[in-house]
C-alpha positions, -999 to +999 in steps of 0.1 A: +668+344+280+687+373+295+679+361+330+690+325+324+722+314+342+730+287+316+746+298+283+735+265+266+699+271+277+700+307+263+712+293+229+685+266+230+658+292+235+672+315+209+670+287+184+634+279+192+625+316+191+641+322+158+623+293+142+590+304+158+595+340+145+601+324+111+566+309+112+575+273+119+543+259+135+561+232+154+585+258+169+556+281+178+539+252+197+572+242+213+579+278+225+544+282+238+547+249+258+581+258+272+568+291+285+534+279+295+542+286+332+564+274+359+566+237+369+544+231+400+548+209+430+526+178+423+523+144+440+561+141+442+576+176+438+587+191+405+589+169+374+592+177+337+612+174+305+648+185+306+647+216+284+651+253+285+621+274+295+601+280+327+580+249+320+609+224+321+637+211+342+668+232+337+695+250+357+674+283+359+644+264+372+665+245+397+683+276+409+652+297+414+634+267+430+662+262+455+663+299+462+626+296+471+633+266+493+661+285+511+638+314+517+610+291+530+635+273+554+647+307+567+611+318+572+604+287+593+634+291+616+659+268+598+685+294+588+719+278+587+705+243+592+717+211+575+702+203+541+710+171+522+712+169+484+712+137+464+706+127+428+700+098+403+719+093+370+695+110+346+705+136+321+711+169+340+710+153+375+747+160+383+745+197+372+711+202+389+723+187+422+754+208+421+734+240+414+710+233+443+740+227+467+756+259+456+725+280+461+720+266+496+756+270+505+755+307+494+724+311+515+743+300+546+731+264+550+752+234+560+749+214+528+757+177+527+758+160+493+755+123+488+787+108+475+774+095+442+741+088+424+721+068+449+686+055+454+660+080+467+655+059+499+691+066+509+684+103+507+651+098+526+671+080+553+698+106+554+674+135+562+664+124+597+697+105+603+716+137+599+690+158+616+685+179+585+659+206+581+653+195+545+665+171+518+664+174+480+667+145+455+672+152+419+653+124+401+624+117+378+618+083+393+601+061+367+593+088+342+604+086+305+641+093+297+635+129+286+623+139+321+640+149+354+626+162+387+631+176+421+618+159+452+617+178+485+616+163+520+611+183+552+627+179+586+607+147+593+621+130+562+587+130+545+579+147+512+562+181+517+524+187+518+502+217+517+505+245+528+543+241+524+541+235+486+521+267+481+545+287+504+575+274+484+559+282+451+552+318+463+589+320+475+600+308+441+579+334+423+595+361+445+630+349+439+653+369+417+662+359+382+684+328+381+714+348+369+711+369+400+708+342+426+740+339+447+758+306+444+789+294+463+808+261+464+818+245+497+792+218+503+804+187+523+805+155+503+793+126+525+813+094+527+802+058+522+796+054+559+761+068+553+753+041+528+768+014+551+746+027+580+715+025+558+724-010+547+729-022+582+694-010+591+679-027+561+697-060+567+680-062+601+645-062+586+640-100+580+617-116+606+626-153+599+659-173+598+654-188+563+678-176+535+675-204+509+662-183+480+674-178+445+666-142+433+665-126+399+666-088+400+668-057+378+674-020+384+659-009+350+690+011+341+687+031+373+708+035+404+696+006+425+716-024+414+747-020+436+728-010+467+702-038+462+728-065+458+747-052+489+714-051+510+705-086+500+739-100+507+742-083+540+708-097+549+720-132+540+705-136+505+735-144+484+720-163+455+713-131+434+712-128+396+710-093+381+698-085+346+732-075+332+718-053+304+699-032+330+723-031+359+744+000+351+728+034+352+719+046+317+699+078+312+687+065+278+670+035+293+677+016+261+659-017+268+626-003+279+600+020+264+591+034+299+614+026+328+585+017+350+580-019+363+542-013+359+545-008+322+538-038+298+571-053+287+593-034+312+600-066+332+604-090+302+642-093+306+638-099+343+612-127+338+633-143+311+663-143+335+642-157+363+630-186+342+665-192+329+681-194+364+651-211+380+647-183+405+623-184+434+615-147+432+620-119+407+625-083+418+622-051+397+632-017+411+623+015+393+652+038+383+655+056+416+648+024+436+620+037+457+595+013+441+596-025+441+578-050+420+577-087+425+576-115+399+565-151+406+563-184+387+528-199+382+519-236+385+528-241+348+562-224+352+552-192+334+563-160+352+543-129+359+546-097+378+524-093+409+502-063+410+511-036+435+480-045+456+491-082+457+525-073+470+510-048+494+486-073+511+513-100+512+538-078+530+511-062+552+501-097+564+537-107+569+545-076+590+513-078+611+518-115+618+553-109+630+553-075+646+567-073+681+537-061+702+561-054+731+578-027+709+547-016+690+516-025+711+491-008+688+504-011+652+490+009+623+490+000+586+479+023+559+471+025+522+455+049+498+420+055+485+429+039+452+445+008+466+428-026+475+405-026+504+419-060+516+445-044+539+417-031+561+404-067+565+439-080+573+443-053+599+410-062+615+419-099+616+451-090+635+434-065+659+454-037+644+445-002+632+441+008+596+442+042+579+433+053+544+448+084+529+449+104+497+472+092+470+509+098+476+534+088+502+535+123+516+501+114+530+507+077+538+539+086+558+517+109+580+490+083+585+495+082+623+515+070+653+526+034+654+529+031+617+545-003+608+536-006+571+522+015+543+517+008+506+502+023+475+491+002+445+517+019+422+544-004+437+553+019+466+560-001+498+572+013+531+582-017+553+607+004+574+589+036+587+612+036+617+641+048+596+627+057+561+594+074+562+588+070+525+586+042+500+617+021+499+623-004+471+655-017+486+640-025+520+608-039+504+629-062+483+648-075+514+616-082+533+599-098+503+628-122+501+623-129+538+587-137+532+594-158+501+622-178+519+599-184+549+571-197+526+596-218+505+608-236+537+571-246+543+567-258+507+546-228+497+549-198+474+537-162+473+507-174+451+498-199+478+499-171+504+476-150+481+451-179+480+451-181+517+443-144+520+415-147+495+399-175+514+401-156+546+391-121+533+374-127+499+387-123+464+399-087+458+407-080+421+421-046+411+430-030+378+440+004+365+431+022+333+452+052+321+442+076+294+474+094+282+467+128+266+486+155+248+459+181+256+457+185+293+424+203+289+408+170+279+414+157+314+396+187+329+367+183+305+363+145+312+364+151+350+338+179+347+316+156+325+318+127+350+311+150+379+281+164+362+267+131+349+281+102+369+270+067+361+242+053+383+253+017+376+285-002+370+290-039+362+253-044+367+251-030+402+241+005+415+268+029+425+269+062+442+294+090+434+315+109+459+334+140+449+365+146+470+369+183+459+383+205+472+404+182+493+415+163+462+406+162+425+391+127+428+358+112+419+349+079+437+321+056+424+312+029+449+287+000+451+284-034+466+315-054+457+327-028+432+346+005+433+361+029+408+383+059+417+391+084+390+418+111+393+443+130+371+479+117+376+501+139+397+532+131+377+522+124+341+497+137+315+472+109+323+437+104+336+436+073+358+409+050+370+415+025+397+391-005+397+383-030+424+358-059+425+353-081+456+337-115+459+332-135+491+346-170+494+329-195+516+358-219+519+388-233+499+365-251+474+348-219+466+379-200+457+381-209+420+345-201+412+347-168+432+378-158+412+360-166+379+330-146+389+351-117+400+371-118+368+339-116+347+327-086+367+361-069+364+361-074+326+327-058+324+337-030+347+369-024+326+349-021+294+324+004+310+352+026+323+369+026+289+336+038+275+334+066+302+369+077+291+359+076+254+385+049+248+364+023+230+366-014+241 
């Protein structure tokens, strides 16, 4: 408390401490959790609840973290270099971004601050565009309202990877108390020309001339609505309808339980609007607009959201079938070990290279030279690695509209395109199971049990187990036509399992029975993984 630079945080901790000393069990547990240890860099940097204490997002943590980042940059020869700072509109974001900028300014860096709360892809674009040594985005992406976070990009415009994260954690540990870290104002606030430059690059992404498309879209109370509308309009898609209740940034996220397009119910207002306006395509961004989910109408008119793998293979096919080989003679596409295996088959069909990486865009973005597309099943899509080397929900939305408009002009839909891919490459069905816990030790125990006694059979077929330790805390179970990948989440207190079943398709007449058989096998596989997790049916 004495070392905290924020008087409000000191008062908050004093209150919890007083109640704990009075014997209040909830306060004792709360205090222990707040002081359990420093936040660590996970899949996407720091992320945690906004609260006082070392195990939370607060000014003291941000100040000492940024002091560590500054020391790390100095150590790697970037003293005095440009660093870009951006933020979303969550609780604490403005103060955290200002504190980070002030620490870096005092440390002698040329600090450039984004002009307002903006999507993370704009920050990821700004880093290489401004030849920055690093960039920091204050955001918790799609986490619950109570959380905030700190994403760090290096000079390549890609999120950091080992050993940088360990080096930065060591520098943070060596930093002085927050109250003693020098801070100084004087950062340069960037103008709107940066946003306009980003938009001009995004608007050039469409590969076809068709623009006849009606679009329903939502920003889920995040910072993406204005930039999304501007990007679509500049690209020529002007028939856009936004979910009004979710278009303005609101840190309470009042209309959704979790502001994540993957969560059940999160896209209900979007799909209702899409049906009401008779849209051709529905688009949901997550709150910091680096993820993009697509919604489509089925044959009966009922709307549903596509899975991340469905959107991924559609855009992968679209990009590989239109890539300019004179510009990129040997294109590469990439996805992660937990995503659908269909992208590999698509790449082979186009005579292109394919790479598979560990989970997280910090790995996908480093998949190799000639990268033209990368995706992860959790709605992360990079369709523009030439100027944003990270997932970009705005750019993905624009290119998805290009694909949907092209198909519409031929009398087809995204679902028709998925059928075509299934006939060509077989049915690939994926699913995800998440076990949310309050006791993180339960995840460790389950992973240890599964490693010690992995199943020999899943969905009626033999499987072999592969432990990816020490490279990654991942267990992969594979067999003919079935795969399960189990890993702890890098951003939430969850144990996740990623399921895939595949079924060959002889021709168009065999598609329906192949889908039925694959669905039956996936249902069985899902039940068996629930049992492995101790979740019942």
